C-alpha positions in Angstrom: 15.4 3.5 28.1 16.5 3.0 31.2 16.9 -0.4 31.7 17.5 -3.8 29.9 13.9 -4.7 31.0 12.3 -1.6 29.6 13.8 -2.6 25.7 12.4 -6.3 26.4 9.3 -4.8 27.3 9.1 -2.3 24.3 10.6 -5.0 22.1 7.4 -7.7 23.3 5.3 -4.9 22.9 6.2 -4.4 19.3 5.7 -7.9 18.0 2.8 -8.2 19.6 1.7 -5.5 17.3 3.3 -6.9 14.4 1.7 -10.4 15.0 -1.6 -8.8 14.8 -1.0 -7.3 11.7 0.4 -10.7 10.5 -3.1 -12.7 11.0 -5.3 -10.2 10.3 -7.7 -11.7 7.5 -8.9 -8.2 6.8 -6.2 -5.6 6.3 -6.3 -4.7 2.8 -2.8 -3.3 1.7 -1.7 -1.2 -0.4 2.2 -1.0 -1.3 3.8 1.7 -3.5 6.9 0.9 -4.8 9.7 3.8 -3.9 13.0 2.8 -4.8 14.5 5.6 -7.1 12.9 4.8 -10.3 9.6 4.7 -8.5 10.5 8.2 -6.5 12.3 9.6 -9.5 8.5 9.0 -11.6 6.5 10.6 -9.3 5.7 7.7 -6.3 5.9 10.1 -3.4 2.7 12.7 -4.5 1.1 8.8 -5.1 1.9 7.7 -1.9 0.4 10.8 0.0 -2.5 10.6 -1.9 -3.4 7.2 -0.8 -2.9 8.0 2.6 -4.8 11.0 2.5 -7.7 9.1 0.5 -7.4 6.6 3.0 -7.8 9.2 6.1 -10.3 11.0 4.5 -12.7 7.8 4.4 -12.1 6.3 7.7 -10.9 3.3 6.3 -9.5 1.5 9.0 -9.1 -2.0 7.5 -6.7 -0.2 5.1 -2.6 -0.1 5.6 -0.9 1.6 3.4 2.8 1.3 2.9 5.9 1.4 0.9 8.3 -0.7 -0.6 11.5 -0.9 -2.8 11.8 -2.4 -6.5 9.3 -3.9 -7.5 10.9 -4.8 -11.1 9.3 -2.9 -13.6 11.0 0.2 -13.5 9.2 1.5 -17.1 5.8 1.3 -15.7 6.4 3.0 -12.4 5.1 4.7 -10.4 3.9 1.1 -9.4 1.4 0.2 -6.9 0.0 -3.4 -5.5 -3.2 -4.1 -3.9 -3.6 -6.8 -1.6 -7.2 -7.8 -0.7 -7.3 -10.9 1.4 -8.7 -13.9 -0.6 -7.9 -12.1 -3.8 -5.0 -12.3 -6.1 -2.4 -8.9 -6.1 -3.5 -6.2 -8.5 -0.8 -4.0 -10.0 -1.5 -0.7 -10.9 1.2 1.1 -13.4 1.9 4.5 -14.4 0.2 5.8 -11.0 -0.6 9.4 -10.9 -2.6 11.1 -7.6 -5.4 12.0 -9.9 -6.0 8.1 -10.2 -5.7 7.0 -6.7 -9.5 8.6 -5.5 -10.9 6.1 -8.6 -8.8 3.1 -6.8 -9.8 3.8 -3.6 -13.4 4.3 -4.3 -13.9 1.0 -6.8 -11.6 -1.3 -5.8 -11.2 -0.7 -2.3 -14.3 0.0 -1.2 -16.4 -1.6 -3.7 -14.2 -4.6 -4.7 -13.9 -3.8 -8.4 -10.6 -3.4 -9.9 -9.8 -0.7 -12.4 -8.6 -2.3 -15.1 -7.6 0.8 -17.0 -5.0 1.2 -14.3 -3.5 -2.6 -14.1 -0.5 -3.8 -15.7 -2.7 -6.2 -18.2 -4.0 -3.1 -19.6 -0.5 -1.3 -19.9 1.5 -4.5 -21.5 
């Protein structure tokens, strides 16, 4: 940064990108719980598997992100999938081997993988 004007321009550029994501009604969000409890339970390989699977399939409408504690540590690793216009789906006791099924069935074909959801675990 050489000047305050450059910093302001960068700020405006980043804010415009954030607003595009915020108002986008077509982006599917995959959120992996990456608090200490999630990481200890194996969330990092799950996060990596989602990013690899989404990239491999070229799914440009899917955003893979991480968050802190989701609140049910005994069911970690936890993944929440947000499809616009639908209720959030929470997948629990995740591992990297389950990721391709969730991407193929839920994200691509819009069929929730009920065997991996919090409802099935409870």
